[in-house]
Backbone as ProteinMPNN parsed JSONL, in Angstrom:
{"seq_chain_A": "MPKVKINVPEHLEMQIAQLVDEGEFVSREEAIEDLLSTGIRAFKTSGPMDEDDRFEDDGMMGHEDEYVF", "coords_chain_A": {"N_chain_A": [[31.063, 111.261, 157.589], [32.784, 114.242, 158.168], [36.331, 114.504, 158.714], [38.389, 115.914, 161.224], [41.366, 117.437, 162.168], [42.958, 118.197, 165.148], [45.008, 119.947, 167.505], [45.57, 119.495, 170.876], [46.143, 120.665, 174.216], [48.29, 118.839, 176.45], [47.135, 118.351, 179.005], [44.378, 118.368, 178.472], [44.124, 116.199, 176.736], [44.816, 114.17, 178.498], [42.663, 114.324, 180.282], [40.541, 113.622, 178.611], [41.295, 110.987, 177.944], [41.103, 109.871, 180.492], [38.331, 110.065, 180.981], [37.402, 108.256, 179.069], [38.668, 105.895, 179.963], [37.348, 105.61, 182.402], [34.904, 104.833, 181.561], [33.007, 106.66, 180.766], [32.75, 107.325, 178.139], [32.685, 105.433, 175.095], [34.783, 105.464, 173.288], [37.715, 107.366, 172.344], [37.182, 109.016, 170.161], [34.375, 109.238, 170.289], [34.166, 110.592, 172.722], [35.451, 113.054, 172.172], [33.824, 114.055, 170.101], [31.334, 114.306, 171.448], [32.005, 116.045, 173.557], [32.822, 118.327, 172.134], [30.401, 118.977, 170.85], [28.807, 119.559, 173.087], [30.191, 121.776, 174.077], [29.839, 123.605, 171.967], [27.047, 123.926, 171.988], [26.795, 125.097, 174.525], [28.205, 127.462, 174.107], [26.603, 128.685, 172.158], [24.256, 129.134, 173.627], [25.047, 130.886, 175.562], [25.555, 133.34, 174.523], [24.433, 136.623, 173.319], [20.911, 136.963, 172.75], [18.777, 137.088, 169.934], [15.63, 138.661, 169.23], [14.061, 136.952, 167.635], [15.109, 134.454, 168.225], [14.365, 133.796, 170.741], [12.509, 131.8, 171.562], [13.479, 129.505, 170.529], [14.165, 126.055, 170.54], [16.746, 124.706, 172.142], [17.282, 122.645, 173.857], [16.811, 123.879, 176.227], [14.767, 125.17, 178.887], [13.719, 127.713, 178.823], [15.098, 129.012, 180.746], [18.216, 130.395, 181.381], [20.088, 129.118, 182.956], [19.309, 126.51, 183.26], [19.488, 123.304, 182.274], [18.128, 120.777, 180.189], [17.969, 117.377, 179.956]], "CA_chain_A": [[31.291, 112.343, 158.528], [34.086, 114.859, 157.915], [37.369, 114.328, 159.722], [39.041, 117.149, 161.617], [42.577, 117.213, 162.952], [43.198, 119.292, 166.082], [46.041, 119.779, 168.523], [45.071, 119.913, 172.183], [47.165, 120.595, 175.262], [48.449, 117.529, 177.093], [46.193, 118.162, 180.117], [43.063, 118.021, 177.92], [44.226, 114.823, 176.243], [44.784, 113.291, 179.666], [41.301, 114.311, 180.817], [39.73, 112.834, 177.677], [41.667, 109.588, 178.147], [40.559, 109.44, 181.779], [36.885, 109.854, 180.81], [37.227, 106.997, 178.323], [39.059, 104.812, 180.871], [36.322, 105.475, 183.44], [33.683, 104.326, 180.95], [32.061, 107.725, 180.433], [32.618, 107.257, 176.684], [33.155, 104.168, 174.541], [36.041, 105.676, 172.589], [38.258, 108.725, 172.323], [36.454, 109.747, 169.125], [33.052, 109.567, 170.819], [34.346, 111.608, 173.764], [35.761, 114.338, 171.552], [32.624, 114.517, 169.393], [30.319, 114.718, 172.417], [32.483, 117.224, 174.286], [32.753, 119.47, 171.215], [28.989, 119.32, 170.68], [28.368, 120.195, 174.324], [30.812, 123.099, 174.124], [29.204, 124.474, 170.973], [25.715, 124.264, 172.512], [26.978, 126.038, 175.637], [28.62, 128.73, 173.519], [25.437, 129.275, 171.503], [23.244, 129.551, 174.596], [25.555, 131.894, 176.478], [25.684, 134.614, 173.824], [23.215, 137.445, 173.268], [19.817, 136.37, 171.98], [17.943, 137.944, 169.109], [14.203, 138.496, 169.531], [13.53, 135.798, 166.901], [15.666, 133.217, 168.771], [13.974, 133.673, 172.14], [11.765, 130.58, 171.857], [14.087, 128.378, 169.822], [14.432, 124.964, 171.471], [18.096, 124.154, 172.11], [17.439, 121.854, 175.054], [16.622, 124.727, 177.397], [13.367, 125.33, 179.255], [13.428, 129.114, 179.004], [15.972, 129.543, 181.781], [19.58, 130.293, 180.883], [20.926, 128.258, 183.8], [18.635, 125.234, 183.458], [19.636, 122.393, 181.138], [17.22, 119.643, 180.188], [18.582, 116.242, 179.256]], "C_chain_A": [[32.672, 112.92, 158.229], [35.063, 114.581, 159.056], [38.051, 115.663, 159.96], [40.266, 116.78, 162.443], [42.796, 118.434, 163.837], [44.373, 118.942, 166.986], [45.466, 120.305, 169.828], [46.207, 119.84, 173.194], [47.156, 119.222, 175.942], [47.422, 117.306, 178.207], [44.786, 117.834, 179.617], [43.049, 116.591, 177.39], [44.159, 113.835, 177.401], [43.379, 113.208, 180.256], [40.378, 113.493, 179.916], [40.016, 111.348, 177.857], [41.092, 109.052, 179.449], [39.054, 109.188, 181.676], [36.594, 108.562, 180.066], [37.553, 105.817, 179.228], [38.014, 104.551, 181.951], [34.988, 104.992, 182.884], [32.647, 105.386, 180.637], [31.778, 107.746, 178.928], [33.199, 105.942, 176.21], [34.533, 104.319, 173.913], [36.472, 107.136, 172.692], [37.49, 109.579, 171.321], [35.071, 110.161, 169.613], [33.154, 110.674, 171.864], [34.565, 112.98, 173.146], [34.541, 114.896, 170.832], [31.58, 115.041, 170.377], [30.746, 115.985, 173.165], [32.478, 118.463, 173.401], [31.309, 119.922, 171.023], [28.449, 120.049, 171.904], [28.931, 121.615, 174.43], [30.17, 124.073, 173.155], [27.81, 124.881, 171.438], [25.829, 125.279, 173.638], [27.365, 127.41, 175.105], [27.427, 129.432, 172.89], [24.439, 129.817, 172.514], [23.746, 130.63, 175.532], [25.686, 133.271, 175.84], [24.389, 135.399, 173.845], [22.159, 136.802, 172.371], [19.118, 137.44, 171.164], [16.495, 137.706, 169.507], [13.636, 137.25, 168.866], [13.989, 134.476, 167.489], [15.162, 132.92, 170.18], [13.305, 132.344, 172.466], [12.3, 129.377, 171.105], [14.466, 127.315, 170.834], [15.824, 124.4, 171.239], [18.335, 123.309, 173.353], [17.257, 122.656, 176.332], [15.122, 124.86, 177.657], [13.042, 126.796, 179.518], [14.272, 129.784, 180.072], [17.41, 129.332, 181.33], [20.425, 129.333, 181.699], [20.298, 126.884, 184.036], [18.744, 124.399, 182.187], [18.662, 121.234, 181.291], [17.854, 118.541, 179.368], [17.565, 115.161, 179.033]], "O_chain_A": [[33.63, 112.167, 158.056], [34.664, 114.442, 160.213], [38.266, 116.442, 159.033], [40.201, 115.913, 163.314], [42.819, 119.565, 163.351], [44.681, 117.769, 167.197], [44.941, 121.417, 169.885], [47.129, 119.04, 173.039], [46.13, 118.544, 175.992], [46.894, 116.203, 178.348], [44.066, 117.087, 180.28], [42.074, 115.863, 177.575], [43.52, 112.789, 177.297], [42.951, 112.137, 180.685], [39.526, 112.753, 180.408], [39.09, 110.538, 177.916], [40.642, 107.908, 179.507], [38.555, 108.206, 182.224], [35.643, 107.852, 180.395], [36.804, 104.84, 179.264], [37.816, 103.41, 182.368], [34.045, 104.766, 183.642], [31.517, 105.055, 180.276], [30.693, 108.14, 178.5], [34.101, 105.393, 176.842], [35.358, 103.409, 173.993], [35.695, 108.012, 173.075], [37.182, 110.738, 171.601], [34.639, 111.291, 169.383], [32.329, 111.587, 171.89], [33.935, 113.957, 173.552], [34.252, 116.088, 170.941], [31.005, 116.108, 170.16], [29.937, 116.888, 173.377], [32.158, 119.552, 173.879], [31.028, 121.121, 171.034], [27.723, 121.036, 171.779], [28.223, 122.541, 174.827], [29.977, 125.243, 173.486], [27.426, 126.043, 171.303], [25.041, 126.223, 173.702], [26.887, 128.423, 175.615], [27.252, 130.638, 173.065], [23.833, 130.862, 172.277], [22.945, 131.241, 176.239], [25.904, 134.26, 176.539], [23.366, 134.911, 174.327], [22.482, 136.176, 171.362], [18.894, 138.555, 171.636], [16.17, 136.656, 170.063], [12.814, 136.556, 169.464], [13.329, 133.458, 167.278], [15.506, 131.884, 170.749], [13.517, 131.809, 173.555], [11.644, 128.337, 171.049], [15.03, 127.632, 171.881], [16.059, 123.699, 170.255], [19.457, 123.253, 173.856], [17.529, 122.147, 177.419], [14.309, 124.684, 176.749], [12.183, 127.098, 180.347], [14.172, 130.993, 180.279], [17.787, 128.227, 180.942], [21.395, 128.781, 181.179], [20.728, 126.166, 184.938], [18.168, 124.742, 181.155], [18.408, 120.769, 182.402], [18.233, 118.752, 178.216], [17.885, 114.12, 178.458]]}, "name": "protein", "num_of_chains": 1, "seq": "MPKVKINVPEHLEMQIAQLVDEGEFVSREEAIEDLLSTGIRAFKTSGPMDEDDRFEDDGMMGHEDEYVF"}
């Protein structure tokens, strides 16, 4: 897996550390990977849709405000 180095504001680092401390994630690396993936999926689903992408399955059930887990 490629490695990426990023700088984040202190408040984000503190929130990530808190999620790990609370047991939401096993490690800082897992938290960052999952949170980035979630953010990218949210970004992709919030933008304009092409006609060809209308029925693409990205974890949605056809409703922009309904997530399926």
